[in-house]
C-alpha angles and dihedrals in degrees: 000000000000113000128194112221125220120225119239111284114197095189091058092049091052092048095045101043100201094020126079137180093224111104097015111138120211131195126179127213128193134173143210092189108156089220087072095060118099098170134239131307122202118206112211106255091000143071132314110235123208102220125205133178112268104215099168105084090107139353139197139172121198114216088240094057122097112278095251098041131093138166120239135183135221117213128221098315132251110346136159128196112238092241090056097050096096093053097040105033101022092235140075121225116227089216090063090069091059100052137064118238092358119195123190120217111192091184105029092169092068111125116214109242147184117240127204106212128196123197114221129213090238093066096262132106130212135198110241099178139015121202113192115213110241143176119252090273093056098255113140118254121231132226092235125124122272120242093253122176103175103041121052116258143173135254114246122220131176124235092274094051098258115147113252123211116250111245129218086204093058121112132181094211114203125143120043140190129174122212130212090259090060096251124127136222114207131189120225121211097197109049091026098239145131119228135200116218131190119238090264092055099259113141113244098182140343117216114209136173113289113266096028099083091105091060088070094053113153094025116152091224136058117278119205124187097214103127123088111276092228090072089080084077092072113130115254111283092003103100130115114336097158142062131177136173129206115248091252089048092234094119138042121203134196136166129206113251091235139356113291123263087249116184091350146339092274090062091049093053092053102034127105100181112101121182122238120194135204118200128193100229097208093059100018087229120149104242098168140032121178140176120246111191114215120224126255106275090229090066094068096095102198093054113009116182143170094238113102092200092061093082113073141165116249106166143024130191129183117224092173139350104305091354110111143171114224122202107212116180152158123209094283107016128064128190125189116209129187114217136183118209092199089074095051135079116260106223098174112140094008127124088271086079091054112097089213094062113114128228091028124224088256091056095046136092099231093212091056092053095046097253118140108214117212111280113244127214115188112229102169141005123191091208088092094050110062094179092065109099121238128248096051109188108155131069134173139163111236126216095261092055096259121129123237122204124187133196127224103235093194090239091292095289090138096033097267124142133203115269124186114201121195116203128198123193102026093130090237109136137159113241 
């Protein structure tokens, strides 16, 4: 392999403490695989978009997989928020003015899928298998929005502005892990939920916040209300983007993409306290809940801002039991932090999970209420590597000890393409 080598960067070393940019090797992979082509979509009176499959919403490599292979996930398919239609599609849909939180789906028949990806010695990658996510009867799922009543949601429209029906079989697939038995666990940003899938992509069970099971009535899969009810207070489109599994596969982990809108959207916009959960896989019981404190938005050097809800968490990876790597990002800047749950306060089952608690966890200074947030050690920051694409959402350790990160190209709606970046020398290792 040919690696580009970063020069020494003193600022990074100061920020990271034990981490440094000096000596980090970087290699970039791209692909022209025809399996990644969806085709073009022409908006009436607007632009024609060349759509591709966005495979980088999550990534995972099982230790038993070949050294250069990982599994990735595509989310709900091409979609554009109504307020972005003019910039992205060159046209505004009249129907967008008549709905709240409108979301346009140019190809609503897209079925979220798992992709087996192989890195090639020539600096390209190819997709060697596609597993479509399906209900228990084998019918493909969609990426459309669920008919939620408790959590906030969006209104789906097609590319001509026609209202689309919400779908109990829709999933916004994000984080992914693969177990030794070949099954997958996938995080869902919309519900929010986590779902267990067989090796062939059939859904075994979907775990949702307690009390919301009835909102999935008629589903052709099992629905289990095992997640804390307070998760229904996630902000719209800020649910579960991450999944991780302990090396012994006893525990699953996920972290909310952002702090909850608890008690309201104003709290979400100002909050820094995101909730991280540990689940005992044999019983699917939550045995741990921890606070992860998001960084100051001004510290993301490619795109600093004053908005605290710009930083978000898009990926999680276990490098040991209760030792995790968190991918915290903005649109253009990504930071990788190593955390250790043993040094943090477990708040599972405490009044912080009670919606009546005031002030809420999201409104509180954790130090003032005697909560130890997870300690964070910076391992990598893309601010020093301008060739790395923005919106990084996937992360996996390869068989040679290098770390792969993948961007979500949003299905090419803005001209982006999937880029896999392999990093050597980050100090991230599985123990």
